[in-house]
C-alpha positions as CSV (number, residue, x, y, z in Angstrom):
1,X,0.0,0.0,0.0
2,X,1.4,3.4,-1.0
3,X,1.8,6.3,1.5
4,X,-1.5,8.2,1.8
5,X,-3.6,5.4,0.3
6,X,-5.3,4.8,3.6
7,X,-6.2,8.4,3.9
8,X,-8.7,8.2,1.1
9,X,-10.7,5.6,2.9
10,X,-10.3,6.7,6.6
11,X,-13.4,8.3,8.0
12,X,-12.3,11.6,9.6
13,X,-15.8,12.9,10.2
14,X,-16.6,10.3,12.8
15,X,-14.4,12.1,15.4
16,X,-16.6,14.7,17.1
17,X,-14.8,18.0,17.4
18,X,-16.8,19.2,20.5
19,X,-15.8,16.1,22.4
20,X,-12.2,16.6,21.5
21,X,-12.4,20.2,22.8
22,X,-14.1,19.1,26.0
23,X,-11.3,16.8,27.0
24,X,-8.3,18.8,25.7
25,X,-7.6,22.5,26.3
26,X,-4.5,23.0,24.1
27,X,-3.9,19.7,22.3
28,X,-7.2,20.1,20.5
29,X,-5.7,23.1,18.6
30,X,-2.9,20.8,17.4
31,X,-5.3,18.2,16.2
32,X,-7.6,20.8,14.6
33,X,-4.8,22.1,12.3
34,X,-3.5,18.7,11.2
35,X,-3.8,17.8,7.5
36,X,-7.0,15.8,6.8
37,X,-5.3,12.4,6.0
38,X,-3.9,12.2,9.6
39,X,-6.4,14.4,11.5
40,X,-9.0,11.6,11.8
41,X,-6.9,8.7,13.0
42,X,-4.7,10.9,15.3
43,X,-7.8,12.5,16.8
44,X,-9.5,9.2,17.3
45,X,-6.3,7.7,18.8
46,X,-6.2,10.6,21.2
47,X,-9.8,10.1,22.4
48,X,-9.2,6.4,22.9
49,X,-6.0,7.1,24.9
50,X,-7.8,9.7,26.9
51,X,-10.6,7.2,27.6
52,X,-8.1,4.6,28.9
53,X,-6.5,7.3,31.1
54,X,-9.9,8.3,32.5
55,X,-10.5,4.6,33.4
56,X,-7.1,4.3,35.1
57,X,-7.6,7.6,37.0
58,X,-11.2,7.0,38.2
59,X,-10.2,7.4,41.8
60,X,-13.8,7.0,43.1
61,X,-13.9,3.4,41.7
62,X,-12.4,0.4,43.4
63,X,-9.0,-0.7,42.0
64,X,-10.5,-4.1,40.9
65,X,-13.2,-2.4,38.9
66,X,-10.7,-0.1,37.2
67,X,-8.5,-3.0,36.3
68,X,-11.5,-4.9,34.9
69,X,-12.7,-1.9,32.9
70,X,-9.2,-1.4,31.5
71,X,-9.0,-5.0,30.5
72,X,-12.4,-4.9,28.8
73,X,-11.5,-1.7,27.0
74,X,-8.2,-3.3,25.8
75,X,-10.1,-6.4,24.6
76,X,-12.5,-4.2,22.6
77,X,-9.6,-2.8,20.7
78,X,-8.4,-6.1,19.5
79,X,-8.9,-7.0,15.8
80,X,-12.3,-8.5,15.2
81,X,-13.5,-7.6,18.7
82,X,-16.9,-6.3,17.7
83,X,-18.6,-8.7,20.1
84,X,-16.6,-7.2,23.0
85,X,-17.9,-3.7,22.4
86,X,-21.1,-4.4,24.3
87,X,-19.3,-5.3,27.5
88,X,-17.4,-2.1,27.8
89,X,-20.1,0.6,28.4
90,X,-21.7,-1.0,31.5
91,X,-18.3,-1.2,33.2
92,X,-17.4,2.4,32.3
93,X,-20.8,3.6,33.6
94,X,-19.8,2.3,37.1
95,X,-16.6,4.2,37.4
96,X,-18.2,7.4,38.7
97,X,-16.3,9.9,36.5
98,X,-16.7,13.5,37.8
99,X,-15.0,15.5,35.0
100,X,-17.9,16.5,32.6
101,X,-15.8,16.1,29.4
102,X,-14.4,12.8,30.4
103,X,-17.9,11.6,31.5
104,X,-19.2,12.5,28.0
105,X,-16.3,10.6,26.4
106,X,-17.0,7.4,28.4
107,X,-20.7,7.7,27.6
108,X,-19.9,7.8,23.8
109,X,-17.2,5.2,23.9
110,X,-19.3,2.6,22.0
111,X,-19.6,4.7,18.7
112,X,-16.0,5.8,19.0
113,X,-14.8,2.2,19.2
114,X,-17.0,1.4,16.2
115,X,-15.3,4.2,14.3
116,X,-12.0,2.8,15.2
117,X,-12.9,-0.7,13.9
118,X,-14.1,1.0,10.6
119,X,-10.7,2.3,9.9
120,X,-8.5,0.6,7.3
121,X,-6.4,-2.2,8.7
122,X,-3.0,-0.4,8.5
123,X,-4.3,2.6,10.5
124,X,-6.1,0.4,13.0
125,X,-2.9,-1.7,13.5
126,X,-0.9,1.5,14.3
127,X,-3.6,2.7,16.7
128,X,-3.9,-0.7,18.4
129,X,-0.1,-0.9,18.8
130,X,0.3,2.4,20.6
131,X,-2.8,1.9,22.8
132,X,-1.5,-1.5,23.9
133,X,1.7,0.2,25.0
134,X,-0.1,3.0,26.8
135,X,-2.6,0.6,28.5
136,X,0.3,-1.6,29.6
137,X,1.9,1.4,31.3
138,X,-1.4,2.4,32.9
139,X,-2.0,-1.1,34.2
140,X,1.5,-1.1,35.7
141,X,0.8,2.2,37.3
142,X,-2.4,0.9,38.9
143,X,-0.7,-2.2,40.2
144,X,2.1,-0.2,41.6
145,X,0.1,2.7,43.2
146,X,-3.3,1.1,43.5
147,X,-3.3,1.0,47.3
148,X,-0.9,3.9,48.0
149,X,-2.0,6.8,50.2
150,X,-0.6,10.2,51.1
151,X,0.7,8.9,54.5
152,X,2.3,5.9,52.8
153,X,3.3,7.0,49.2
154,X,4.9,4.6,46.8
155,X,7.7,5.7,44.5
156,X,9.4,4.5,41.3
157,X,12.7,2.9,42.2
158,X,15.1,4.5,39.8
159,X,15.6,6.9,37.0
160,X,15.3,4.0,34.5
161,X,11.8,3.4,35.9
162,X,10.8,7.0,35.5
163,X,12.1,7.1,31.9
164,X,10.4,3.8,31.1
165,X,7.1,5.3,32.4
166,X,7.4,8.4,30.3
167,X,8.0,6.2,27.2
168,X,5.0,3.9,28.0
169,X,2.5,6.8,28.2
170,X,4.0,9.4,25.8
171,X,7.3,8.5,24.1
172,X,5.5,5.7,22.3
173,X,3.0,8.4,21.1
174,X,5.8,10.3,19.4
175,X,6.8,7.2,17.5
176,X,3.2,6.4,16.6
177,X,2.6,10.0,15.3
178,X,5.7,9.6,13.1
179,X,4.8,6.2,11.7
180,X,1.2,7.3,11.0
181,X,2.4,10.4,9.2
182,X,4.8,8.3,7.1
183,X,1.9,6.0,6.2
184,X,-0.5,8.8,5.3
185,X,1.6,11.7,4.1
186,X,4.0,11.1,1.2
187,X,7.4,12.8,1.7
188,X,6.4,14.2,5.1
189,X,9.9,13.8,6.5
190,X,13.1,15.7,5.6
191,X,15.1,13.3,7.8
192,X,15.4,9.5,7.8
193,X,12.4,7.8,9.4
194,X,14.6,6.2,12.2
195,X,15.9,9.7,13.2
196,X,12.4,11.1,13.3
197,X,11.3,8.2,15.4
198,X,14.1,9.0,17.9
199,X,13.3,12.7,18.1
200,X,9.5,12.0,18.3
201,X,10.1,9.5,21.1
202,X,12.2,12.0,23.1
203,X,9.8,14.8,22.5
204,X,6.9,12.8,23.8
205,X,8.9,11.8,26.9
206,X,9.7,15.5,27.5
207,X,6.0,16.5,27.4
208,X,5.1,13.8,29.8
209,X,7.9,14.6,32.2
210,X,6.7,18.2,32.3
211,X,3.3,16.9,33.3
212,X,4.8,14.7,36.0
213,X,6.8,17.6,37.5
214,X,3.8,19.9,37.4
215,X,1.6,17.4,39.1
216,X,4.0,16.3,41.8
217,X,2.0,17.7,44.7
218,X,-1.3,16.2,43.6
219,X,0.3,12.9,42.8
220,X,2.0,12.8,46.3
221,X,-1.4,13.5,47.9
222,X,-2.7,10.5,46.1
223,X,0.3,8.4,47.2
224,X,2.2,8.4,43.9
225,X,5.8,9.6,43.6
226,X,7.4,9.6,40.1
227,X,10.7,11.0,41.3
228,X,13.1,8.0,41.7
229,X,13.4,6.7,45.3
230,X,17.2,6.1,44.9
231,X,17.8,9.8,44.0
232,X,15.7,10.9,47.0
233,X,17.5,8.6,49.4
234,X,20.8,10.0,48.1
235,X,19.8,13.4,49.6
236,X,18.3,11.9,52.7
237,X,14.6,12.1,51.7
238,X,11.7,9.7,51.7
239,X,8.7,10.3,49.4
240,X,6.5,11.0,52.4
241,X,8.7,14.0,53.3
242,X,8.5,15.8,50.0
243,X,5.4,17.9,50.9
244,X,6.7,18.5,54.4
245,X,10.3,19.6,53.4
246,X,10.0,20.6,49.8
247,X,13.2,22.8,49.7
248,X,15.3,19.8,50.4
249,X,14.1,18.2,47.2
250,X,15.4,21.0,45.0
251,X,18.5,19.1,43.7
252,X,16.5,16.2,42.5
253,X,13.8,18.5,41.0
254,X,16.4,20.6,39.2
255,X,17.9,17.5,37.7
256,X,14.6,16.4,36.2
257,X,13.7,19.9,35.1
258,X,17.0,19.9,33.1
259,X,16.1,16.5,31.6
260,X,12.7,17.7,30.6
261,X,14.3,20.7,28.9
262,X,16.7,18.5,27.1
263,X,13.9,16.2,25.9
264,X,11.7,19.0,24.8
265,X,14.5,20.4,22.7
266,X,14.0,17.2,20.6
267,X,10.7,18.8,19.5
268,X,12.5,21.6,17.8
269,X,14.6,19.1,15.9
270,X,11.5,17.2,15.0
271,X,9.7,20.3,13.6
272,X,12.7,21.1,11.4
273,X,12.7,17.5,10.2
274,X,9.2,17.4,8.8
275,X,7.5,19.3,6.0
276,X,4.1,20.9,5.7
277,X,3.0,24.0,7.6
278,X,0.0,22.5,9.2
279,X,1.9,19.4,10.4
280,X,4.8,21.5,11.7
281,X,2.4,23.8,13.6
282,X,0.7,20.8,15.2
283,X,4.1,19.7,16.7
284,X,5.4,23.2,17.4
285,X,2.5,24.3,19.6
286,X,2.8,21.6,22.3
287,X,6.5,22.1,22.3
288,X,6.1,25.8,23.0
289,X,3.5,25.2,25.7
290,X,5.7,22.6,27.3
291,X,8.6,25.1,27.4
292,X,6.3,27.8,28.8
293,X,5.2,25.4,31.5
294,X,8.8,24.4,32.3
295,X,9.7,28.0,32.7
296,X,6.9,28.5,35.2
297,X,8.0,25.4,37.1
298,X,11.5,26.9,37.4
299,X,10.1,30.1,38.8
300,X,7.5,28.4,40.9
301,X,8.8,25.1,42.2
302,X,5.7,22.8,42.3
303,X,6.4,21.3,45.7
304,X,6.8,24.8,47.2
305,X,3.9,26.5,45.3
306,X,0.3,26.5,46.8
307,X,-1.3,26.5,43.4
308,X,-1.2,24.2,40.4
309,X,1.2,25.7,37.8
310,X,-0.4,26.1,34.4
311,X,0.0,28.5,31.4
312,X,-2.8,31.1,31.0
313,X,-5.0,31.4,27.9
314,X,-3.0,34.5,26.8
315,X,0.2,32.3,26.7
316,X,-1.6,29.7,24.7
317,X,-2.6,32.3,22.1
318,X,1.0,33.7,22.0
319,X,2.4,30.2,21.6
320,X,0.0,29.5,18.8
321,X,1.0,32.6,17.0
322,X,4.7,31.8,17.5
323,X,4.1,28.3,16.2
324,X,2.3,29.6,13.1
325,X,5.3,31.9,12.3
326,X,7.8,29.1,13.0
327,X,6.0,26.6,10.8
328,X,5.8,29.0,7.9
329,X,9.3,30.6,8.0
330,X,11.8,28.2,9.6
331,X,13.7,26.2,6.9
332,X,13.5,22.4,7.1
333,X,16.6,20.4,7.6
334,X,18.3,18.7,4.7
C-alpha cells in the first residue's frame, strides 16, 4: 500500500470536534490544524488514549473495577472484537467519572470504538499498537500505586523506571505519530524515518515529564511519587517527606527539570525534520506550551507553590502565534 492510500478511505468525520475540545484544552488546537489524512486517525487515537487514562484515573472506583474496565477496554480494541464492544459501556458507567468532558467521552465510547474498527487495517494496527503500550503502562501504574496513600506513598525505584514510564505513556505516542504520518503523508519527513522516530520519542517523553513535574503535589497526595526513590535517598529524603520539606528536594527536582528541557528540545529538531506548515504547527504548539510550563516550574517550584502551575490562555494564544510563524518561516533540515 502506498503512503497516503489509507487516507482516502479513513473516516475523519466520525471524530466529534466538540468532544475533543471538551477533553483537551490545548492539544485540540494541534489536532484541529492537522492535515486531513492524519487528523481523523490521530484524533480518534487521542480520544481512545484519553478514555483509557480516564479509566485508570477513576479514583472513586475500586481498584479491581478499574483493572477490569481497563482489560475490557483493551479487549474491545483487538482485531475483530466487535462482540466485545457491548461489554465495555456498562463497566465504564460504574466508574463514577466526575469530569464533565471525560464523562461524555466514556458515555460515547461505543460509537468511538466502532469508528476505530471501521478504519482501514493499516491505520487500525498502528492505533492498536500504541494503545497497547499505553494501557500496559497504565496497568503497571495501577498495580504499583493502587493501594498507595498520602501517608504511605509509593515511589518509582530508579531513573530508569521514570524514563520507562514516560515512554510507555507518551514516548510511544511520538513514535506512533511519526509512523502514522509516514503511512499517510508522502514525503512528510526531511530526515530518515529512524531519526524522526528518535526525536519524536524523546519529545513525547519530554512533554510527559513536564506533566509529571507539574503534578508532583497532587500525585503525592494520592500516594504516587514519580521521582526516583534512589535519588531521594541520596539526599536523605523519603517520598512522604517531600510535601513537608520541599526545599530539600530542589537538587532532584532541578535534575529532572533539566532533563525535561533536554527532551523538549527534541521537539524543535522534529519540527525542522518534517514538511508541511499544518503538520509543523501541530508539533510546534505543544513544544512551546511545554517550554512555557517548564519556565513556570523553574520560577514556581511545584512542591513549594500553593497552586497548580499552568499556562494562561494568553500564553496559549501567543504560543499558537509563534508556532504559526515558526511553521511558515523556519527552513527544514536537509
